[in-house]
Structures are given as C-alpha cells and as structure tokens.
PDB file as gemmi writes it, atoms N, CA and C in Angstrom:
CRYST1    1.000    1.000    1.000  90.00  90.00  90.00 P 1                      
ATOM      1  N   GLU A   1    -159.118 -59.498 -87.034  1.00  0.00           N  
ATOM      2  CA  GLU A   1    -158.641 -58.898 -88.270  1.00  0.00           C  
ATOM      3  C   GLU A   1    -159.025 -57.425 -88.338  1.00  0.00           C  
ATOM      4  N   GLU A   2    -160.123 -57.068 -87.717  1.00  0.00           N  
ATOM      5  CA  GLU A   2    -160.559 -55.677 -87.743  1.00  0.00           C  
ATOM      6  C   GLU A   2    -159.608 -54.756 -86.984  1.00  0.00           C  
ATOM      7  N   SER A   3    -158.769 -55.324 -86.111  1.00  0.00           N  
ATOM      8  CA  SER A   3    -157.825 -54.489 -85.362  1.00  0.00           C  
ATOM      9  C   SER A   3    -156.587 -54.132 -86.178  1.00  0.00           C  
ATOM     10  N   ILE A   4    -156.442 -54.716 -87.359  1.00  0.00           N  
ATOM     11  CA  ILE A   4    -155.323 -54.370 -88.238  1.00  0.00           C  
ATOM     12  C   ILE A   4    -155.810 -53.255 -89.163  1.00  0.00           C  
ATOM     13  N   THR A   5    -155.734 -52.053 -88.648  1.00  0.00           N  
ATOM     14  CA  THR A   5    -156.254 -50.892 -89.372  1.00  0.00           C  
ATOM     15  C   THR A   5    -155.343 -50.532 -90.544  1.00  0.00           C  
ATOM     16  N   LEU A   6    -155.820 -49.653 -91.378  1.00  0.00           N  
ATOM     17  CA  LEU A   6    -155.025 -49.175 -92.508  1.00  0.00           C  
ATOM     18  C   LEU A   6    -153.725 -48.541 -92.015  1.00  0.00           C  
ATOM     19  N   THR A   7    -153.805 -47.786 -90.939  1.00  0.00           N  
ATOM     20  CA  THR A   7    -152.603 -47.154 -90.378  1.00  0.00           C  
ATOM     21  C   THR A   7    -151.593 -48.199 -89.939  1.00  0.00           C  
ATOM     22  N   LYS A   8    -152.058 -49.255 -89.279  1.00  0.00           N  
ATOM     23  CA  LYS A   8    -151.149 -50.325 -88.841  1.00  0.00           C  
ATOM     24  C   LYS A   8    -150.541 -51.043 -90.039  1.00  0.00           C  
ATOM     25  N   ARG A   9    -151.352 -51.279 -91.061  1.00  0.00           N  
ATOM     26  CA  ARG A   9    -150.831 -51.932 -92.267  1.00  0.00           C  
ATOM     27  C   ARG A   9    -149.751 -51.076 -92.928  1.00  0.00           C  
ATOM     28  N   GLU A  10    -150.004 -49.777 -93.024  1.00  0.00           N  
ATOM     29  CA  GLU A  10    -149.021 -48.870 -93.622  1.00  0.00           C  
ATOM     30  C   GLU A  10    -147.736 -48.840 -92.805  1.00  0.00           C  
ATOM     31  N   ARG A  11    -147.864 -48.842 -91.494  1.00  0.00           N  
ATOM     32  CA  ARG A  11    -146.689 -48.831 -90.623  1.00  0.00           C  
ATOM     33  C   ARG A  11    -145.882 -50.119 -90.786  1.00  0.00           C  
ATOM     34  N   LEU A  12    -146.563 -51.257 -90.827  1.00  0.00           N  
ATOM     35  CA  LEU A  12    -145.875 -52.534 -91.031  1.00  0.00           C  
ATOM     36  C   LEU A  12    -145.188 -52.582 -92.392  1.00  0.00           C  
ATOM     37  N   ARG A  13    -145.856 -52.061 -93.418  1.00  0.00           N  
ATOM     38  CA  ARG A  13    -145.269 -52.039 -94.756  1.00  0.00           C  
ATOM     39  C   ARG A  13    -144.011 -51.170 -94.777  1.00  0.00           C  
ATOM     40  N   ALA A  14    -144.039 -50.030 -94.089  1.00  0.00           N  
ATOM     41  CA  ALA A  14    -142.873 -49.141 -94.025  1.00  0.00           C  
ATOM     42  C   ALA A  14    -141.728 -49.801 -93.264  1.00  0.00           C  
ATOM     43  N   ILE A  15    -142.032 -50.487 -92.178  1.00  0.00           N  
ATOM     44  CA  ILE A  15    -140.998 -51.193 -91.408  1.00  0.00           C  
ATOM     45  C   ILE A  15    -140.372 -52.287 -92.255  1.00  0.00           C  
ATOM     46  N   ALA A  16    -141.199 -53.029 -92.973  1.00  0.00           N  
ATOM     47  CA  ALA A  16    -140.679 -54.095 -93.838  1.00  0.00           C  
ATOM     48  C   ALA A  16    -139.782 -53.516 -94.924  1.00  0.00           C  
ATOM     49  N   SER A  17    -140.155 -52.376 -95.461  1.00  0.00           N  
ATOM     50  CA  SER A  17    -139.345 -51.731 -96.498  1.00  0.00           C  
ATOM     51  C   SER A  17    -137.979 -51.326 -95.953  1.00  0.00           C  
ATOM     52  N   ARG A  18    -137.957 -50.737 -94.772  1.00  0.00           N  
ATOM     53  CA  ARG A  18    -136.677 -50.357 -94.155  1.00  0.00           C  
ATOM     54  C   ARG A  18    -135.834 -51.589 -93.839  1.00  0.00           C  
ATOM     55  N   TYR A  19    -136.475 -52.651 -93.384  1.00  0.00           N  
ATOM     56  CA  TYR A  19    -135.748 -53.891 -93.075  1.00  0.00           C  
ATOM     57  C   TYR A  19    -135.089 -54.449 -94.337  1.00  0.00           C  
ATOM     58  N   ARG A  20    -135.824 -54.426 -95.438  1.00  0.00           N  
ATOM     59  CA  ARG A  20    -135.286 -54.942 -96.703  1.00  0.00           C  
ATOM     60  C   ARG A  20    -134.078 -54.137 -97.181  1.00  0.00           C  
ATOM     61  N   GLN A  21    -134.035 -52.862 -96.860  1.00  0.00           N  
ATOM     62  CA  GLN A  21    -132.914 -52.021 -97.287  1.00  0.00           C  
ATOM     63  C   GLN A  21    -131.593 -52.493 -96.692  1.00  0.00           C  
ATOM     64  N   THR A  22    -131.641 -53.138 -95.552  1.00  0.00           N  
ATOM     65  CA  THR A  22    -130.414 -53.618 -94.902  1.00  0.00           C  
ATOM     66  C   THR A  22    -130.227 -55.125 -95.027  1.00  0.00           C  
ATOM     67  N   HIS A  23    -131.184 -55.800 -95.643  1.00  0.00           N  
ATOM     68  CA  HIS A  23    -131.119 -57.253 -95.823  1.00  0.00           C  
ATOM     69  C   HIS A  23    -131.399 -57.577 -97.290  1.00  0.00           C  
ATOM     70  N   ASN A  24    -130.396 -57.409 -98.120  1.00  0.00           N  
ATOM     71  CA  ASN A  24    -130.567 -57.545 -99.568  1.00  0.00           C  
ATOM     72  C   ASN A  24    -130.765 -58.974-100.039  1.00  0.00           C  
ATOM     73  N   ASP A  25    -130.537 -59.946 -99.189  1.00  0.00           N  
ATOM     74  CA  ASP A  25    -130.636 -61.345 -99.597  1.00  0.00           C  
ATOM     75  C   ASP A  25    -132.045 -61.918 -99.425  1.00  0.00           C  
ATOM     76  N   LEU A  26    -133.012 -61.095 -99.106  1.00  0.00           N  
ATOM     77  CA  LEU A  26    -134.377 -61.573 -98.894  1.00  0.00           C  
ATOM     78  C   LEU A  26    -135.099 -61.764-100.226  1.00  0.00           C  
ATOM     79  N   PRO A  27    -136.105 -62.629-100.251  1.00  0.00           N  
ATOM     80  CA  PRO A  27    -136.899 -62.807-101.475  1.00  0.00           C  
ATOM     81  C   PRO A  27    -137.598 -61.502-101.867  1.00  0.00           C  
ATOM     82  N   LEU A  28    -137.870 -61.360-103.146  1.00  0.00           N  
ATOM     83  CA  LEU A  28    -138.541 -60.149-103.617  1.00  0.00           C  
ATOM     84  C   LEU A  28    -139.979 -60.066-103.117  1.00  0.00           C  
ATOM     85  N   LEU A  29    -140.660 -61.193-103.109  1.00  0.00           N  
ATOM     86  CA  LEU A  29    -142.043 -61.220-102.634  1.00  0.00           C  
ATOM     87  C   LEU A  29    -142.058 -61.565-101.153  1.00  0.00           C  
ATOM     88  N   TRP A  30    -142.875 -60.863-100.391  1.00  0.00           N  
ATOM     89  CA  TRP A  30    -142.942 -61.101 -98.962  1.00  0.00           C  
ATOM     90  C   TRP A  30    -144.360 -60.869 -98.469  1.00  0.00           C  
ATOM     91  N   ARG A  31    -144.606 -61.347 -97.253  1.00  0.00           N  
ATOM     92  CA  ARG A  31    -145.882 -61.089 -96.597  1.00  0.00           C  
ATOM     93  C   ARG A  31    -145.645 -61.100 -95.094  1.00  0.00           C  
ATOM     94  N   ILE A  32    -146.557 -60.486 -94.384  1.00  0.00           N  
ATOM     95  CA  ILE A  32    -146.529 -60.496 -92.926  1.00  0.00           C  
ATOM     96  C   ILE A  32    -147.814 -61.153 -92.454  1.00  0.00           C  
ATOM     97  N   ASP A  33    -147.655 -62.210 -91.678  1.00  0.00           N  
ATOM     98  CA  ASP A  33    -148.790 -62.858 -91.036  1.00  0.00           C  
ATOM     99  C   ASP A  33    -148.908 -62.295 -89.621  1.00  0.00           C  
ATOM    100  N   VAL A  34    -150.114 -62.268 -89.105  1.00  0.00           N  
ATOM    101  CA  VAL A  34    -150.359 -61.732 -87.765  1.00  0.00           C  
ATOM    102  C   VAL A  34    -151.054 -62.802 -86.935  1.00  0.00           C  
ATOM    103  N   VAL A  35    -150.627 -62.921 -85.696  1.00  0.00           N  
ATOM    104  CA  VAL A  35    -151.306 -63.801 -84.754  1.00  0.00           C  
ATOM    105  C   VAL A  35    -152.043 -62.910 -83.762  1.00  0.00           C  
ATOM    106  N   ALA A  36    -153.363 -63.036 -83.737  1.00  0.00           N  
ATOM    107  CA  ALA A  36    -154.187 -62.269 -82.806  1.00  0.00           C  
ATOM    108  C   ALA A  36    -154.469 -63.143 -81.591  1.00  0.00           C  
ATOM    109  N   VAL A  37    -154.161 -62.617 -80.422  1.00  0.00           N  
ATOM    110  CA  VAL A  37    -154.356 -63.351 -79.178  1.00  0.00           C  
ATOM    111  C   VAL A  37    -155.313 -62.554 -78.304  1.00  0.00           C  
ATOM    112  N   GLU A  38    -156.348 -63.218 -77.816  1.00  0.00           N  
ATOM    113  CA  GLU A  38    -157.324 -62.566 -76.948  1.00  0.00           C  
ATOM    114  C   GLU A  38    -157.319 -63.273 -75.600  1.00  0.00           C  
ATOM    115  N   LEU A  39    -157.225 -62.481 -74.546  1.00  0.00           N  
ATOM    116  CA  LEU A  39    -157.235 -63.024 -73.194  1.00  0.00           C  
ATOM    117  C   LEU A  39    -158.537 -62.643 -72.509  1.00  0.00           C  
ATOM    118  N   ASN A  40    -158.999 -63.504 -71.598  1.00  0.00           N  
ATOM    119  CA  ASN A  40    -160.191 -63.158 -70.837  1.00  0.00           C  
ATOM    120  C   ASN A  40    -159.800 -62.251 -69.671  1.00  0.00           C  
ATOM    121  N   GLN A  41    -160.756 -61.904 -68.835  1.00  0.00           N  
ATOM    122  CA  GLN A  41    -160.495 -60.974 -67.737  1.00  0.00           C  
ATOM    123  C   GLN A  41    -159.513 -61.531 -66.714  1.00  0.00           C  
ATOM    124  N   LYS A  42    -159.350 -62.844 -66.673  1.00  0.00           N  
ATOM    125  CA  LYS A  42    -158.414 -63.469 -65.739  1.00  0.00           C  
ATOM    126  C   LYS A  42    -157.034 -63.657 -66.352  1.00  0.00           C  
ATOM    127  N   GLY A  43    -156.868 -63.189 -67.587  1.00  0.00           N  
ATOM    128  CA  GLY A  43    -155.577 -63.305 -68.251  1.00  0.00           C  
ATOM    129  C   GLY A  43    -155.341 -64.652 -68.906  1.00  0.00           C  
ATOM    130  N   LYS A  44    -156.372 -65.442 -69.000  1.00  0.00           N  
ATOM    131  CA  LYS A  44    -156.269 -66.757 -69.639  1.00  0.00           C  
ATOM    132  C   LYS A  44    -156.603 -66.635 -71.123  1.00  0.00           C  
ATOM    133  N   LEU A  45    -155.990 -67.503 -71.912  1.00  0.00           N  
ATOM    134  CA  LEU A  45    -156.218 -67.497 -73.351  1.00  0.00           C  
ATOM    135  C   LEU A  45    -157.685 -67.750 -73.660  1.00  0.00           C  
ATOM    136  N   SER A  46    -158.273 -66.841 -74.397  1.00  0.00           N  
ATOM    137  CA  SER A  46    -159.669 -66.951 -74.783  1.00  0.00           C  
ATOM    138  C   SER A  46    -159.801 -67.328 -76.257  1.00  0.00           C  
ATOM    139  N   ARG A  47    -158.922 -66.744 -77.074  1.00  0.00           N  
ATOM    140  CA  ARG A  47    -159.003 -66.984 -78.514  1.00  0.00           C  
ATOM    141  C   ARG A  47    -157.647 -66.695 -79.130  1.00  0.00           C  
ATOM    142  N   ILE A  48    -157.328 -67.461 -80.164  1.00  0.00           N  
ATOM    143  CA  ILE A  48    -156.114 -67.212 -80.936  1.00  0.00           C  
ATOM    144  C   ILE A  48    -156.480 -67.371 -82.406  1.00  0.00           C  
ATOM    145  N   GLU A  49    -156.002 -66.451 -83.222  1.00  0.00           N  
ATOM    146  CA  GLU A  49    -156.348 -66.468 -84.647  1.00  0.00           C  
ATOM    147  C   GLU A  49    -155.119 -66.110 -85.473  1.00  0.00           C  
ATOM    148  N   LEU A  50    -154.875 -66.881 -86.504  1.00  0.00           N  
ATOM    149  CA  LEU A  50    -153.802 -66.593 -87.449  1.00  0.00           C  
ATOM    150  C   LEU A  50    -154.400 -65.858 -88.637  1.00  0.00           C  
ATOM    151  N   ILE A  51    -153.875 -64.684 -88.905  1.00  0.00           N  
ATOM    152  CA  ILE A  51    -154.328 -63.893 -90.047  1.00  0.00           C  
ATOM    153  C   ILE A  51    -153.199 -63.917 -91.065  1.00  0.00           C  
ATOM    154  N   GLU A  52    -153.332 -64.800 -92.032  1.00  0.00           N  
ATOM    155  CA  GLU A  52    -152.298 -64.942 -93.049  1.00  0.00           C  
ATOM    156  C   GLU A  52    -152.379 -63.795 -94.051  1.00  0.00           C  
ATOM    157  N   ASN A  53    -151.198 -63.368 -94.492  1.00  0.00           N  
ATOM    158  CA  ASN A  53    -151.103 -62.331 -95.516  1.00  0.00           C  
ATOM    159  C   ASN A  53    -151.793 -61.028 -95.093  1.00  0.00           C  
ATOM    160  N   ALA A  54    -151.648 -60.668 -93.831  1.00  0.00           N  
ATOM    161  CA  ALA A  54    -152.248 -59.430 -93.334  1.00  0.00           C  
ATOM    162  C   ALA A  54    -151.667 -58.217 -94.048  1.00  0.00           C  
ATOM    163  N   VAL A  55    -150.381 -58.299 -94.379  1.00  0.00           N  
ATOM    164  CA  VAL A  55    -149.692 -57.236 -95.112  1.00  0.00           C  
ATOM    165  C   VAL A  55    -148.764 -57.912 -96.100  1.00  0.00           C  
ATOM    166  N   SER A  56    -148.689 -57.370 -97.316  1.00  0.00           N  
ATOM    167  CA  SER A  56    -147.772 -57.936 -98.307  1.00  0.00           C  
ATOM    168  C   SER A  56    -147.204 -56.820 -99.174  1.00  0.00           C  
ATOM    169  N   ASP A  57    -146.298 -57.208-100.039  1.00  0.00           N  
ATOM    170  CA  ASP A  57    -145.673 -56.235-100.934  1.00  0.00           C  
ATOM    171  C   ASP A  57    -146.575 -55.840-102.084  1.00  0.00           C  
ATOM    172  N   ALA A  58    -147.646 -56.543-102.274  1.00  0.00           N  
ATOM    173  CA  ALA A  58    -148.548 -56.271-103.403  1.00  0.00           C  
ATOM    174  C   ALA A  58    -149.511 -55.151-103.106  1.00  0.00           C  
TER     175      ALA A  58                                                      
END                                                                             
C-alpha cells in the first residue's frame, strides 16, 4: 500500500475522470482497487495483496 503514492493516486483519479467523460452510463460513485504483486528474485510469486478502495471519487 505504501507504493501507492499521492502522485499515483492523483494520476489514477485524473485517468478515471477522463474515462468517465466518454462513458456517461457509469455509476456516479466509483473506486479503484489495486492488486499488489511481489515476486522473489527467481520471478516466482512471493506475495499478493488486494488493496480495496485505493482511489475513489470521494
């Protein structure tokens, strides 16, 4: 979760806003969930984490 910096959140929020401008049929309330995937040095899955509501319209 610490890798989702303020800059990344702002960028995701701006992308979502532009997407909504061309997709008027979307719900008014929205959120972006993030899946964090960590691999070990051999490229094998080490950890996976779901970060719900990482970015939202609120």
